[in-house]
C-alpha positions in Angstrom: 0.0 0.0 0.0 1.3 3.4 -0.9 2.1 5.6 2.2 0.0 8.5 1.0 -3.0 6.3 0.3 -2.6 4.5 3.6 -2.4 7.8 5.5 -5.6 9.1 3.8 -7.5 5.9 4.6 -6.4 6.0 8.2 -7.5 9.7 8.6 -10.8 9.1 6.9 -11.6 6.1 9.1 -10.6 8.0 12.2 -12.9 10.9 11.4 -15.8 8.5 11.0 -15.0 6.7 14.3 -14.8 9.9 16.3 -18.3 10.9 15.3 -19.6 7.8 17.1 -20.1 7.8 20.9 -17.3 6.2 22.9 -17.7 2.6 24.0 -19.2 2.3 27.5 -16.8 1.1 30.2 -19.5 -1.2 31.5 -19.6 -2.9 28.1 -15.8 -3.2 28.2 -15.9 -4.8 31.7 -18.6 -7.3 30.5 -16.5 -8.3 27.5 -13.4 -8.7 29.8 -15.2 -11.4 31.7 -15.3 -13.7 28.7 -12.5 -16.2 27.8 -9.1 -14.5 27.5 -8.4 -13.1 24.0 -4.9 -13.0 22.5 -3.5 -9.8 21.0 -0.3 -9.6 18.9 2.2 -6.9 19.9 2.3 -4.7 16.9 6.1 -4.2 17.2 6.4 -7.5 15.5 4.4 -6.3 12.5 6.1 -2.9 12.1 6.6 -3.6 8.4 2.8 -3.5 7.9 0.6 -0.5 8.1 -3.1 0.3 8.2 -5.4 -2.2 6.5 -2.4 -4.6 5.8 -1.7 -4.7 9.5 -5.3 -5.5 10.5 -5.8 -8.0 7.8 -2.6 -10.0 8.6 -3.5 -10.1 12.4 -7.0 -11.3 11.6 -5.9 -13.9 9.1 -3.4 -15.4 11.6 -6.3 -15.8 14.1 -5.5 -13.1 16.7 -8.4 -11.4 18.6 -6.7 -8.0 18.8 -3.6 -5.8 18.4 -1.6 -4.2 21.1 -0.7 -1.0 19.2 2.6 0.8 19.6 1.9 4.5 20.1 5.5 5.6 20.7 8.6 6.9 18.9 9.1 4.7 15.9 5.8 2.8 16.5 2.7 2.4 14.4 1.5 5.8 15.6 4.0 8.6 16.6 3.0 10.2 19.9 2.8 13.7 18.4 0.3 12.3 15.8 -1.9 10.4 18.2 -5.0 12.7 17.7 -4.8 12.6 14.0 -3.8 8.9 13.4 -4.8 6.6 16.2 -8.6 6.9 15.6 -8.3 5.9 12.0 -6.0 3.0 12.7 -8.3 1.7 15.4 -11.3 2.0 13.1 -9.5 -0.1 10.5 -8.6 -2.7 13.0 -12.1 -2.9 14.4 -13.5 -3.1 10.8 -11.6 -6.4 10.5 -13.3 -7.8 13.7 -10.4 -7.2 16.0 -10.1 -5.4 19.3 -7.5 -2.9 20.5 -7.4 -3.9 24.1 -4.4 -1.7 24.9 -1.6 0.5 23.5 2.1 0.5 24.3 3.5 4.0 25.0 6.7 5.8 26.1 4.9 7.3 29.1 7.0 7.2 32.2 5.1 9.8 34.3 2.3 12.4 33.9 4.7 15.0 32.5 5.9 12.7 29.7 5.6 14.2 26.3 2.1 13.8 24.8 0.8 11.9 27.8 -2.5 13.7 28.1 -3.3 13.8 24.3 -2.7 10.0 24.3 -5.0 9.4 27.2 -7.7 11.7 25.8 -7.6 9.9 22.5 -7.8 6.5 24.3 -10.8 7.7 26.2 -12.5 8.9 23.0 -12.0 5.5 21.5 -13.0 3.5 24.5 -9.5 2.0 25.0 -9.0 1.3 28.7 -5.4 0.2 29.1 -1.9 1.4 28.1 1.6 0.2 28.8 4.0 2.4 30.8 7.3 1.9 32.6 11.1 2.4 32.2 11.7 3.5 35.8 15.4 2.9 36.8 17.3 2.9 40.0 20.4 5.0 40.7 23.4 3.1 42.0 24.2 5.8 44.6 21.0 5.5 46.7 19.2 2.7 48.6 16.5 1.2 46.5 13.9 1.5 49.3 14.4 5.2 49.5 14.2 5.6 45.8 10.9 3.7 45.7 9.4 6.1 48.3 10.7 9.0 46.1 8.9 7.7 43.1 5.5 7.5 44.8 4.5 11.2 44.3 5.1 10.8 40.5 3.0 7.7 40.5 0.3 9.5 42.4 0.2 12.2 39.7 0.0 9.6 36.9 -2.8 7.8 38.8 -4.8 11.0 39.1 -4.4 11.7 35.4 -5.4 8.2 34.5 -8.5 8.5 36.8 -9.5 11.6 34.9 -9.6 9.7 31.6 -10.7 6.3 33.1 -7.5 4.8 31.9 -5.2 2.2 33.5 -1.4 2.3 33.2 0.1 -1.1 33.2 3.8 -1.2 34.2 5.6 -3.6 32.0 8.0 -5.9 33.8 11.5 -6.5 32.3 14.5 -8.4 33.5 17.9 -6.8 34.1 20.1 -4.9 36.5 18.9 -1.5 37.7 15.4 -1.7 36.4 12.4 -1.0 38.6 10.0 -3.9 38.3 12.6 -6.6 37.4 12.1 -8.4 40.8 8.4 -7.3 40.7 8.3 -7.2 44.5 9.4 -3.6 44.2 6.3 -2.9 42.1 4.2 -4.2 45.0 5.9 -1.7 47.3 5.5 1.1 44.8 1.9 0.5 43.8 0.2 -1.2 46.8 -1.4 2.1 48.0 -2.8 3.1 44.6 -6.0 2.1 42.8 -5.2 -1.0 40.6 -7.7 0.5 38.1 -5.4 3.5 37.6 -1.9 2.1 37.9 -1.2 -1.6 37.6 1.2 -4.2 36.2 1.7 -5.8 32.8 3.2 -9.0 34.0 5.7 -10.5 31.6 6.0 -14.2 32.4 9.2 -14.6 30.3 11.1 -11.8 32.1 9.6 -12.9 35.5 11.0 -16.4 35.0 14.4 -15.0 34.1 14.4 -13.1 37.3 12.9 -15.9 39.5 13.4 -19.2 37.7 12.4 -21.8 40.2 9.8 -20.2 42.5 10.4 -16.4 42.4 8.0 -15.9 39.5 5.3 -17.8 41.5 5.7 -15.5 44.5 5.9 -12.4 42.3 2.7 -13.2 40.5 1.0 -13.8 43.8 2.3 -10.7 45.5 1.3 -8.5 42.6 -2.3 -9.7 43.1 -5.0 -7.3 41.9 -2.5 -4.9 40.3 -1.9 -7.5 37.5 -3.9 -5.8 34.7 -2.2 -7.3 31.7 0.0 -10.4 30.8 2.7 -10.6 28.2 3.7 -14.0 27.0 7.2 -15.1 25.8 9.6 -18.0 26.3 13.4 -18.4 26.7 16.3 -20.7 27.5 19.6 -20.0 29.3 22.5 -20.3 26.9 26.3 -19.6 27.0 27.5 -16.9 24.7 30.9 -16.8 22.9 32.6 -15.7 26.1 31.1 -18.6 28.1 28.8 -16.3 30.0 25.2 -17.3 30.6 22.4 -15.2 29.1 18.7 -15.7 28.3 17.9 -16.4 24.6 14.3 -16.0 23.4 12.5 -19.1 22.0 9.2 -20.0 20.5 6.4 -20.6 23.0 6.7 -24.0 24.6 10.4 -24.5 23.6 11.9 -22.7 26.6 11.9 -22.7 30.4 8.6 -20.9 31.2 6.2 -23.3 33.0 3.1 -22.3 31.1 0.7 -25.0 32.4 1.5 -24.0 36.0 1.4 -20.3 35.3 -1.9 -20.3 33.5 -3.4 -22.5 36.3 -2.5 -19.6 38.6 -4.0 -17.1 36.2 -7.2 -19.0 36.2 -7.3 -19.1 40.0 -6.6 -15.4 40.2 -9.6 -14.4 38.1 -7.4 -12.4 35.7 -9.4 -10.9 32.8 -7.1 -8.2 31.3 -5.3 -7.9 28.0 -3.1 -10.9 27.0 -0.3 -10.1 24.6 1.9 -12.5 22.5 5.5 -11.4 22.0 8.0 -13.0 19.6 11.5 -11.7 20.6 13.6 -14.4 18.9 15.2 -13.6 15.5 12.8 -13.8 12.6 13.0 -12.8 8.9 9.9 -11.1 7.5 9.1 -14.3 5.5 9.3 -16.4 8.7 7.2 -14.0 10.8 3.7 -15.1 9.9 4.4 -18.8 10.3 6.0 -18.2 13.6 3.2 -16.1 14.9 0.6 -18.7 13.9 2.6 -21.4 15.5 3.1 -19.5 18.8 -0.6 -18.5 18.9 -1.7 -22.1 18.5 0.6 -23.1 21.3 -0.7 -20.3 23.5 -4.3 -21.2 22.8 -3.5 -24.8 23.8 -2.2 -23.7 27.2 -5.2 -21.4 27.6 -7.7 -24.2 26.8 -5.9 -26.5 29.3 -6.4 -23.9 32.0 -10.0 -23.2 31.0 -9.1 -19.7 30.0 
């Protein structure tokens, strides 16, 4: 599709969508109580735009798309009011949902935070991904967590204004807030889970807590788990003989999906579920890999009655 034609189609679809009343939040909650639906993280389809993106995701069997609304994503933050409505309209036209978007928002003062939330509210999108808080090496972590709480409070207030929920994405690695996940419990426990929550990445959680740490981290996060990201990995040695995690297709790594999804069932989770494919793929391999991982994910969900 030619870029100019694609852009015109997106803008036209957006104009039509914004003339409709926003979806009711009660309807969103009712839909959320049905079986879990799987969304593809749009980063993995960055080479597709507009109708091609929606058509590919639908043909592969996904229920929705987690859209990147960030620098270099499917929608640039400064263009959110102009372009997100049209892209959402096209995706919904293909029978798919947009259960969440992924953003660069770190706090309420992040560039374009309020236009993004206002556009989400207009479109009836409830959830977005936030994060990227980091520790400084020269201060105790506990004191830094306390110092972060006023900024979280401001973000929670902004989210409440637009009926949005910010889901902090958990990564693995040194110096990252949320890597252990217990620190997120300390950071978020006094805030409304409907305003600030956690996007629990089971792949990263297993890297950080391989035997039982991920079990405890999922349990301690409790009602603040608002979204779940799915990926798999193995520990491998690199050329220097050092151990590092290497991303793998779903079911070929170390994540104990049957045990994890049994816990998800018991917890009553009903939020956005996103499939990630972080292992190397060519464009020609992408669709086959996504369909394979989606089929494996659905088999685990069925086993857990999700």
